[in-house]
VOBA-1610 file (N, C-alpha, C; in pm, whole numbers, padded with zeros to 5 digits, always signed):
BEGIN
Met-01543-00985-01176Met-01556-00861-01218Met-01461-00814-01295Ala-01484-00762-01415Ala-01378-00732-01503Ala-01307-00595-01481Asn-01376-00491-01401Asn-01322-00370-01392Asn-01233-00362-01294Ser-01114-00295-01306Ser-01002-00294-01218Ser-01032-00211-01096Leu-01131-00124-01095Leu-01139-00042-01003Leu-01231-00114-00884Ile-01291-00225-00915Ile-01387-00274-00806Ile-01366-00413-00808Asp-01267-00473-00867Asp-01271-00625-00875Asp-01222-00679-00738Asp-01186-00603-00639Asp-01145-00650-00511Asp-01267-00654-00419Leu-01369-00570-00446Leu-01491-00561-00382Leu-01596-00681-00417Ile-01655-00744-00318Ile-01741-00838-00353Ile-01867-00813-00258Ile-01992-00882-00302Ile-02104-00840-00246Ile-02108-00871-00092Thr-02036-00973-00034Thr-02037-01001+00104Thr-01968-00885+00177Asp-01882-00813+00120Asp-01819-00690+00187Asp-01937-00592+00212Leu-02027-00594+00104Leu-02133-00474+00110Leu-02245-00513+00206Leu-02250-00634+00255Leu-02382-00664+00339Leu-02412-00568+00429Pro-02327-00504+00524Pro-02368-00423+00619Pro-02430-00297+00562Leu-02387-00251+00445Leu-02438-00150+00376Leu-02579-00187+00313Val-02606-00304+00250Val-02706-00362+00212Val-02828-00364+00299Asn-02784-00410+00430Asn-02892-00436+00541Asn-02933-00298+00578Met-02842-00178+00591Met-02872-00063+00642Met-02970-00002+00544Val-02939-00005+00415Val-03028+00064+00302Val-03152-00009+00313Ala-03159-00130+00317Ala-03292-00214+00301Ala-03384-00170+00436Lys-03322-00155+00538Lys-03407-00104+00657Lys-03465+00042+00642Asn-03390+00119+00591Asn-03438+00259+00579Asn-03501+00305+00441Leu-03482+00226+00341Leu-03545+00254+00210Leu-03614+00123+00156Pro-03718+00074+00241Pro-03773-00058+00204Pro-03871-00052+00087Gln-03926+00074+00043Gln-04034+00083-00047Gln-03980+00059-00196Arg-04050-00033-00268Arg-03999-00079-00396Arg-03998+00037-00493Ser-04099+00139-00462Ser-04091+00261-00555Ser-03961+00345-00543Arg-03913+00341-00421Arg-03780+00420-00399Arg-03676+00335-00463Val-03676+00217-00460Val-03574+00127-00509Val-03572+00161-00669Asp-03690+00160-00729Asp-03703+00164-00866Asp-03643+00303-00911Thr-03670+00414-00836Thr-03639+00543-00874Thr-03470+00556-00863Ile-03408+00495-00736Ile-03274+00520-00728Ile-03199+00440-00837Val-03260+00318-00875Val-03197+00229-00978Val-03189+00312-01113Ser-03313+00376-01146Ser-03321+00458-01258Ser-03228+00582-01284Asp-03216+00653-01158Asp-03138+00775-01151Asp-02995+00729-01164Ser-02951+00605-01114Ser-02819+00560-01123Ser-02786+00499-01251Arg-02880+00489-01338Arg-02858+00440-01472Arg-02804+00300-01459Leu-02863+00223-01367Leu-02830+00087-01341Leu-02914-00024-01423Asp-02863-00079-01515Asp-02944-00177-01603Asp-02925-00333-01551His-03024-00410-01596His-02993-00544-01576His-02977-00586-01438Val-03073-00540-01341Val-03079-00587-01202Val-03159-00712-01210Arg-03104-00815-01162Arg-03168-00949-01157Arg-03250-00945-01028Tyr-03370-00893-01015Tyr-03448-00906-00898Tyr-03494-01043-00867Pro-03489-01083-00729Pro-03539-01227-00704Pro-03681-01246-00737Met-03718-01372-00772Met-03844-01399-00808Met-03939-01430-00680Gly-04058-01420-00692Gly-04153-01446-00583Gly-04151-01332-00477Arg-04178-01374-00338Arg-04194-01279-00249Arg-04056-01252-00188Ala-03979-01150-00233Ala-03841-01118-00192Ala-03860-01008-00089Asp-03783-01027+00017Asp-03787-00903+00124Asp-03693-00800+00070Glu-03684-00688+00150Glu-03616-00555+00113Glu-03474-00585+00094Thr-03411-00686+00184Thr-03266-00698+00183Thr-03225-00773+00053Gln-03315-00886+00013Gln-03280-00933-00114Gln-03292-00849-00247Val-03382-00765-00228Val-03398-00672-00350Val-03286-00570-00347Trp-03241-00523-00250Trp-03114-00432-00247Trp-02995-00501-00271Arg-02991-00623-00223Arg-02873-00709-00268Arg-02860-00724-00415Ala-02974-00758-00480Ala-02977-00763-00627Ala-02930-00630-00696Val-02946-00520-00634Val-02918-00402-00691Val-02773-00368-00669Phe-02708-00397-00572Phe-02581-00391-00548Phe-02489-00485-00623Glu-02544-00612-00642Glu-02470-00704-00725Glu-02468-00647-00882Ala-02570-00590-00922Ala-02574-00536-01047Ala-02475-00414-01054Ala-02465-00341-00944Ala-02368-00225-00960Ala-02225-00270-00960Leu-02196-00390-00894Leu-02067-00442-00888Leu-02018-00475-01032Asp-02111-00532-01110Asp-02093-00583-01246Asp-02079-00476-01347Ala-02119-00351-01299Ala-02121-00234-01385Ala-02004-00155-01384Pro-01980-00047-01469Pro-01875+00042-01462Pro-01866+00099-01318Pro-01745+00140-01274Pro-01723+00186-01133Pro-01805+00317-01110Glu-01823+00394-01214Glu-01915+00524-01179Glu-02053+00490-01158Thr-02106+00361-01190Thr-02237+00336-01163Thr-02250+00303-01010Leu-02155+00244-00949Leu-02156+00221-00816Leu-02138+00351-00727Glu-02075+00420-00775Glu-02045+00570-00714Glu-02199+00645-00714Ser-02247+00652-00849Ser-02369+00712-00866Ser-02475+00652-00767Leu-02478+00516-00773Leu-02578+00457-00680Leu-02561+00499-00533Leu-02454+00519-00487Leu-02407+00559-00345Leu-02450+00696-00329His-02430+00790-00426His-02481+00929-00407His-02629+00944-00406Asn-02709+00858-00481Asn-02837+00856-00482Asn-02897+00809-00354Ile-02836+00700-00308Ile-02878+00638-00182Ile-02859+00756-00079Glu-02752+00821-00074Glu-02729+00915+00036Glu-02834+01034+00022Asp-02873+01076-00086Asp-02983+01178-00112Asp-03109+01129-00060Ala-03136+01006-00090Ala-03262+00949-00041Ala-03271+00931+00104Leu-03158+00895+00178Leu-03159+00880+00308Leu-03159+01005+00385Gly-03109+01112+00337Gly-03111+01248+00402Gly-02995+01267+00491Ser-02993+01380+00555Ser-02881+01424+00650Ser-02898+01345+00780Arg-03021+01307+00824Arg-03032+01239+00945Arg-02961+01106+00957Leu-02948+01049+00832Leu-02884+00914+00838Leu-02757+00907+00763His-02694+01024+00757His-02557+01050+00680His-02458+00982+00768Ser-02451+01004+00898Ser-02342+00933+00967Ser-02349+00786+00981Asp-02475+00730+00977Asp-02499+00598+00974Asp-02447+00522+00851Leu-02458+00604+00735Leu-02420+00570+00614Leu-02276+00561+00602Glu-02212+00658+00656Glu-02062+00678+00655Glu-01999+00558+00744Glu-02073+00532+00837Glu-02018+00411+00939Glu-02026+00296+00856Lys-02129+00262+00785Lys-02134+00141+00714Lys-02047+00144+00578Leu-02025+00241+00531Leu-01943+00247+00416Leu-01780+00217+00482Gly-01755+00276+00588Gly-01618+00248+00644Gly-01617+00110+00681Leu-01731+00041+00721Leu-01718-00115+00754Leu-01697-00186+00636Val-01758-00149+00530Val-01749-00216+00405Val-01585-00226+00349Gly-01538-00109+00360Gly-01396-00109+00340Gly-01310-00180+00429Cys-01337-00192+00556Cys-01254-00270+00648Cys-01264-00419+00625Arg-01397-00453+00600Arg-01425-00596+00567Arg-01353-00635+00433Cys-01353-00556+00346Cys-01266-00571+00215Cys-01111-00585+00245Val-01077-00491+00325Val-00922-00497+00348Val-00888-00629+00433Ser-00964-00648+00533Ser-00957-00772+00620Ser-00957-00911+00531Arg-01038-00906+00434Arg-01047-01026+00351Arg-00937-01049+00259Ile-00873-00939+00217Ile-00757-00966+00127Ile-00634-00997+00212Ala-00633-00931+00330Ala-00510-00967+00413Ala-00521-01118+00473Gln-00648-01155+00494Gln-00673-01291+00543Gln-00792-01337+00487Asp-00810-01391+00370Asp-00909-01448+00305Asp-00934-01583+00349Ala-00967-01676+00255Ala-00955-01816+00278Ala-00826-01862+00248His-00728-01770+00224His-00598-01805+00207His-00503-01743+00291Pro-00374-01783+00286Pro-00289-01723+00402Pro-00284-01574+00391Asp-00237-01518+00509Asp-00248-01378+00521Asp-00099-01340+00477Val-00073-01203+00474Val+00058-01144+00413Val+00151-01206+00487Gly+00159-01221+00629Gly+00258-01293+00696Gly+00280-01451+00646Asp+00191-01505+00621Asp+00213-01654+00575Asp+00272-01640+00441Gln+00231-01559+00363Gln+00298-01557+00217Gln+00434-01513+00230Val+00486-01428+00332Val+00624-01411+00358Val+00697-01529+00392Glu+00631-01605+00495Glu+00691-01732+00538Glu+00716-01830+00429Ala+00606-01849+00332Ala+00609-01932+00219Ala+00724-01892+00133Leu+00753-01767+00115Leu+00884-01719+00029Leu+01003-01757+00093Leu+01006-01743+00229Leu+01122-01776+00307Leu+01143-01935+00301Asn+01050-02016+00316Asn+01064-02151+00307Asn+01073-02219+00176Ala+01068-02153+00070Ala+01081-02195-00058Ala+01216-02258-00084Ala+01228-02380-00134Ala+01373-02444-00147Ala+01396-02455-00288Glu+01292-02428-00377Glu+01330-02471-00529Glu+01286-02342-00587Val+01332-02319-00722Val+01290-02216-00806Val+01148-02204-00827Pro+01062-02309-00860Pro+00932-02295-00876Pro+00856-02260-00763Glu+00897-02305-00643Glu+00833-02280-00517Glu+00854-02131-00489Met+00976-02081-00523Met+01005-01944-00481Met+00934-01846-00579Glu+00921-01891-00712Glu+00848-01797-00793Glu+00699-01783-00772Thr+00628-01910-00738Thr+00504-01907-00695Thr+00472-01820-00573Ala+00554-01841-00470Ala+00541-01761-00349Ala+00541-01610-00370Ala+00642-01581-00454Ala+00669-01428-00480Ala+00561-01367-00566Lys+00518-01444-00661Lys+00407-01403-00742Lys+00281-01365-00666Val+00245-01451-00563Val+00143-01446-00466Val+00150-01322-00389Leu+00263-01304-00326Leu+00298-01182-00261Leu+00288-01054-00344Arg+00340-01068-00473Arg+00314-00942-00557Arg+00177-00914-00589Asn+00094-00997-00607Asn-00063-00991-00629Asn-00116-00918-00512Thr-00081-00962-00401Thr-00133-00913-00267Thr-00100-00761-00254Ala+00012-00731-00284Ala+00054-00594-00277Ala-00006-00493-00385Ile-00027-00551-00498Ile-00099-00473-00586Ile-00245-00450-00558Arg-00301-00562-00501Arg-00441-00537-00453Arg-00459-00430-00344Phe-00348-00435-00247Phe-00374-00335-00135Phe-00336-00193-00207Arg-00253-00170-00302Arg-00227-00045-00340Arg-00344+00006-00418Arg-00405-00090-00482Arg-00538-00038-00556Arg-00634+00003-00454Leu-00656-00067-00336Leu-00752-00013-00238Leu-00702+00113-00184Leu-00579+00134-00162Leu-00533+00258-00100Leu-00560+00387-00184Met-00523+00355-00329Met-00508+00469-00416Met-00629+00513-00491Arg-00731+00402-00503Arg-00838+00405-00587Arg-00959+00376-00506Pro-00993+00431-00387Pro-01098+00379-00315Pro-01249+00411-00375Val-01310+00297-00424Val-01432+00322-00490Val-01535+00388-00402Leu-01545+00349-00273Leu-01641+00417-00186Leu-01604+00551-00126Ala-01527+00629-00184Ala-01480+00751-00142Ala-01379+00745-00021Asp-01383+00859+00049Asp-01290+00861+00164Asp-01315+00752+00272Ala-01441+00716+00287Ala-01475+00616+00388Ala-01436+00455+00366Tyr-01384+00442+00234Tyr-01358+00307+00206Tyr-01255+00243+00278Ile-01156+00313+00311Ile-01045+00265+00389Ile-01029+00361+00504Lys-01053+00314+00629Lys-01034+00392+00739Lys-00908+00364+00798Leu-00835+00482+00820Leu-00712+00461+00898Leu-00726+00486+01041Ala-00643+00423+01137Ala-00654+00434+01272Ala-00680+00564+01316Pro-00744+00592+01430Pro-00755+00719+01498Pro-00627+00787+01533Asn-00533+00713+01566Asn-00391+00776+01608Asn-00309+00829+01495Val-00349+00802+01354Val-00272+00856+01249Val-00315+01013+01228Leu-00213+01079+01253Leu-00239+01220+01256Leu-00266+01286+01099Asp-00204+01221+01004Asp-00219+01264+00865Asp-00260+01146+00781Pro-00393+01102+00763Pro-00440+00995+00710Pro-00401+00988+00561Glu-00409+01105+00496Glu-00386+01115+00347Glu-00250+01078+00323Arg-00153+01139+00403Arg-00005+01116+00387Arg+00028+00966+00411Arg-00039+00903+00523Arg-00009+00771+00550Arg-00057+00684+00448Arg-00165+00710+00408Arg-00233+00636+00282Arg-00136+00624+00176Met-00073+00732+00141Met+00027+00738+00029Met+00147+00669+00066Glu+00184+00670+00197Glu+00308+00591+00237Glu+00290+00446+00228Leu+00170+00400+00264Leu+00135+00271+00244Leu+00128+00223+00127Ala+00083+00302+00018Ala+00068+00263-00118Ala+00219+00260-00178Asp+00317+00336-00123Asp+00447+00346-00176Asp+00515+00201-00117Leu+00482+00164+00000Leu+00543+00043+00046Leu+00490-00074-00043Ala+00370-00065-00070Ala+00321-00172-00179Ala+00390-00180-00292Ile+00432-00059-00358Ile+00514-00043-00480Ile+00659-00102-00447Asp+00697-00079-00335Asp+00831-00139-00300Asp+00826-00291-00304Val+00727-00361-00252Val+00718-00490-00255Val+00705-00546-00397Val+00631-00481-00479Val+00612-00518-00618Val+00752-00506-00692Thr+00816-00403-00673Thr+00942-00379-00747Thr+01047-00486-00698Ala+01051-00501-00555Ala+01145-00613-00506Ala+01114-00732-00573Val+00991-00782-00570Val+00947-00899-00632Val+00977-00924-00762Asp+00961-00817-00857Asp+01000-00815-00986Asp+01157-00846-01014Tyr+01232-00782-00944Tyr+01391-00812-00930Tyr+01402-00948-00902Leu+01340-01003-00804Leu+01369-01146-00762Leu+01336-01233-00885Leu+01214-01221-00934Leu+01169-01300-01044Leu+01265-01285-01163Ser+01317-01173-01188Ser+01418-01160-01310Ser+01555-01242-01284Leu+01582-01264-01149Leu+01700-01342-01119Leu+01665-01500-01132Leu+01534-01541-01091Leu+01489-01674-01100Leu+01468-01716-01246Gly+01425-01623-01328Gly+01391-01659-01461Gly+01259-01720-01482Ala+01201-01673-01581Ala+01043-01721-01603Ala+01056-01857-01633Ser+01152-01913-01707Ser+01161-02054-01756Ser+01228-02146-01666Ala+01262-02114-01533Ala+01349-02193-01453Ala+01272-02322-01437Thr+01351-02427-01427Thr+01292-02572-01413Thr+01328-02611-01264Lys+01287-02730-01219Lys+01307-02779-01099Lys+01443-02782-01056Ser+01470-02731-00954Ser+01613-02723-00905Ser+01634-02796-00765Pro+01754-02842-00727Pro+01779-02901-00615Pro+01756-02807-00498Pro+01704-02862-00393Pro+01650-02772-00260Pro+01759-02679-00234Leu+01740-02561-00207Leu+01827-02457-00163Leu+01939-02409-00263Leu+01937-02482-00376Leu+02038-02459-00472Leu+02001-02330-00561Leu+01869-02353-00602Leu+01811-02251-00682Leu+01899-02200-00806Glu+01944-02302-00878Glu+02045-02255-00978Glu+01965-02283-01126Arg+02037-02220-01218Arg+01971-02232-01343Arg+02099-02222-01459Glu+02068-02244-01575Glu+02165-02247-01682Glu+02236-02098-01680Leu+02367-02124-01674Leu+02463-02003-01657Leu+02500-01948-01786Gly+02471-01981-01908Gly+02499-01929-02046Gly+02653-01974-02063Ser+02732-01875-02095Ser+02875-01919-02152Ser+02957-01962-02039Asp+02926-01943-01918Asp+03015-02006-01808Asp+02987-02144-01764His+02865-02205-01826His+02820-02328-01779His+02922-02427-01825Gly+02961-02525-01745Gly+03063-02625-01772Gly+03201-02581-01777Arg+03233-02480-01714Arg+03368-02432-01707Arg+03449-02450-01573Gly+03404-02549-01503Gly+03480-02579-01391Gly+03486-02469-01274Pro+03572-02425-01220Pro+03576-02313-01112Pro+03508-02192-01159Val+03529-02146-01279Val+03449-02029-01336Val+03305-02047-01321Asp+03259-02163-01358Asp+03115-02189-01351Asp+03066-02202-01202Glu+03138-02239-01119Glu+03108-02263-00974Glu+03091-02102-00906Glu+03200-02028-00958Glu+03192-01889-00902Glu+03078-01811-00944Ala+03038-01832-01083Ala+02926-01766-01141Ala+02786-01818-01075Leu+02790-01965-01049Leu+02676-02012-00996Leu+02658-01946-00845Phe+02770-01952-00753Phe+02767-01889-00624Phe+02711-01745-00624Arg+02772-01675-00717Arg+02725-01534-00724Arg+02561-01523-00761Leu+02519-01615-00843Leu+02383-01608-00879Leu+02296-01641-00754Ile+02335-01741-00695Ile+02270-01794-00586Ile+02253-01686-00480Gln+02377-01623-00452Gln+02374-01518-00346Gln+02279-01410-00391Arg+02288-01361-00519Arg+02191-01249-00558Arg+02063-01284-00537Arg+02018-01410-00564Arg+01868-01458-00538Arg+01836-01446-00408Phe+01938-01496-00292Phe+01896-01488-00162Phe+01886-01349-00109Asp+01970-01273-00164Asp+01979-01131-00129Asp+01847-01041-00175Ala+01802-01095-00295Ala+01688-01032-00350Ala+01564-01080-00264Arg+01564-01211-00223Arg+01452-01245-00143Arg+01437-01174-00016Ala+01569-01159+00044Ala+01555-01082+00167Ala+01502-00945+00151Val+01537-00889+00041Val+01474-00743+00022Val+01324-00747+00019Val+01281-00852-00048Val+01133-00871-00062Val+01064-00893+00067Val+01131-00967+00151Val+01078-01010+00278Val+01076-00882+00367Arg+01185-00807+00370Arg+01182-00675+00455Arg+01071-00590+00392Ala+01054-00564+00271Ala+00956-00473+00212Ala+00816-00526+00244Ala+00790-00658+00232Ala+00659-00711+00263Ala+00622-00698+00417Thr+00729-00715+00499Thr+00705-00702+00643Thr+00676-00556+00683Arg+00750-00468+00610Arg+00709-00323+00654Arg+00561-00285+00615Leu+00531-00346+00494Leu+00389-00324+00451Leu+00291-00379+00540Met+00321-00513+00591Met+00226-00588+00658Met+00204-00505+00802Glu+00325-00471+00867Glu+00325-00401+00985Glu+00251-00274+00973Gly+00259-00186+00872Gly+00200-00069+00850Gly+00045-00093+00842Leu-00004-00188+00768Leu-00127-00229+00752Leu-00209-00264+00884Arg-00141-00342+00960Arg-00190-00380+01092Arg-00202-00284+01188Arg-00103-00196+01174Arg-00102-00076+01268Arg-00190+00026+01246Asp-00194+00070+01123Asp-00261+00213+01079Asp-00387+00188+00998Val-00433+00074+00958Val-00562+00045+00892Val-00662-00010+01000Ala-00766+00078+01016Ala-00860+00033+01132Ala-00955-00075+01066Asn-00907-00184+01068Asn-00992-00288+01006Asn-01056-00386+01117Arg-01101-00330+01221Arg-01181-00396+01330Arg-01309-00306+01350
//
């Protein structure tokens, strides 16, 4: 999905919502009306005898491929069609969608944030460190996007019940994600985008005018290595704070 607002949301995240809507709005005429009112085009309805869940899944798949306002419009129209009696049920399913998305990003088929931090700590060469840092950076950006631009309104990301000021805590977590990105960018600037394979734990690169000057070169190399390790430590601390905050304050169960 090309749209940055919803590129972290996938159809499997939406399945609780799809099932709930299919159960309560099974009539095809209602589906067609809602799709039309939402200005949703190019719905690829299943061929043959499709059940209500398959039909609604096709609708939501089309909405995910459309501009973000289309999905929001679809949700508003579904809410109107369901009526006030099912409003709380709809909110519950929207919250579950957000939780599933957050959990998937934190622990997809890929290492979770903690494992990404470990990968960075265990990196012994420049390319390994660059790769681990970029993965961690991307994860932080994805979390910030979820925290700051929730497509499914306030129910998209549920904070834990013990959080007294959810909106403030949401902003604090988003700021922690920025801290991770900033720290990673500084680390990457020290590593150098064109760094080549280096001896384990040395993490050295060409040192410009100091290169090949004996003790002066060794001192410059030592300072560079130390700055890289210090920068990595800053990334690890920032990522750990973000990870702990998400695990403690985001109700993803």
